[in-house]
C-alpha positions in Angstrom: -11.1 22.8 12.1 -11.3 20.0 9.6 -12.5 16.6 10.7 -9.7 14.0 10.8 -10.3 10.6 9.1 -11.3 7.8 11.5 -8.5 5.4 10.5 -5.1 5.5 8.9 -3.4 2.3 8.0 0.1 1.2 9.2 2.6 -0.3 6.8 2.1 -3.6 8.5 -1.6 -3.4 7.9 -1.1 -2.8 4.1 1.6 -5.5 3.9 -0.6 -8.0 5.6 -3.6 -7.3 3.4 -1.5 -7.5 0.3 0.6 -10.6 1.4 3.9 -8.8 0.8 6.8 -7.6 2.9 6.9 -4.4 4.9 9.9 -3.3 2.8 7.9 -3.6 -0.4 5.3 -1.2 0.9 8.0 1.2 2.1 9.6 1.0 -1.4 6.2 1.9 -3.0 6.0 4.9 -0.7 9.6 6.0 -1.3 9.0 5.8 -5.1 5.9 7.9 -4.7 3.6 5.2 -6.1 1.7 4.9 -2.8 0.9 8.2 -1.0 1.6 8.2 2.8 1.8 10.6 5.7 5.0 10.6 7.7 4.8 11.3 11.4 8.3 11.2 12.7 9.6 7.8 11.7 6.1 6.4 11.3 4.1 6.2 8.0 0.3 6.2 7.8 -1.6 5.5 4.7 -5.2 6.5 3.9 -7.5 3.5 3.0 -8.6 5.5 -0.1 -5.0 5.7 -1.3 -4.6 1.9 -0.9 -7.8 1.4 -2.9 -6.7 3.8 -5.6 -3.4 2.0 -5.9 -5.1 -1.4 -6.2 -7.4 -0.1 -8.9 -4.5 1.3 -11.0 -4.1 -0.4 -14.4 -0.5 -1.6 -13.6 -1.8 -3.5 -10.5 -4.5 -5.3 -12.6 -2.0 -6.7 -15.1 -1.0 -10.3 -14.5 2.8 -10.8 -14.1 4.5 -12.2 -17.2 4.7 -16.0 -17.2 8.1 -17.4 -16.5 10.0 -18.7 -19.5 11.9 -21.9 -19.4 15.2 -22.4 -21.1 15.2 -24.6 -24.2 17.1 -27.3 -22.5 14.8 -27.3 -19.5 17.6 -26.9 -17.1 17.9 -24.3 -14.3 20.4 -21.6 -15.0 22.2 -20.0 -12.0 24.6 -17.2 -11.7 28.3 -18.0 -11.7 28.8 -16.4 -8.3 25.7 -17.9 -6.6 24.1 -14.5 -6.6 26.7 -12.7 -4.6 27.5 -9.3 -6.0 30.9 -9.1 -7.6 32.2 -6.3 -5.5 31.3 -8.1 -2.2 32.9 -11.3 -3.4 36.1 -9.4 -4.5 36.3 -7.6 -1.1 36.0 -10.9 0.7 38.8 -12.4 -1.3 41.0 -9.3 -0.7 40.4 -9.6 3.0 41.4 -13.3 2.9 44.6 -12.4 1.1 45.5 -9.6 3.5 44.8 -12.0 6.5 47.1 -14.6 5.0 49.9 -12.1 4.4 49.6 -10.8 8.0 49.7 -14.3 9.5 52.7 -15.4 7.4 56.0 -15.6 9.4 
């Protein structure tokens, strides 16, 4: 029988070490970028796989510097970041509620 590794990391361990959210680590696993072992609903990650991911060329690149608009003003989305479908569904619900409460 093969000898089992002494320690597997939890998603929380990796997220804490990297200073990111648990969901980010889960997304990396889901996309296949970070190998993990699934045990029921739990994921365990080998320390060697974490090290290999950190040493990948994509991880070594610095993120692109943010660019400012020419006017220097902050640009926001028209809807405040709310997805259009969610906003439209909310407004439809308001209209239906008003119609139902009308005498």
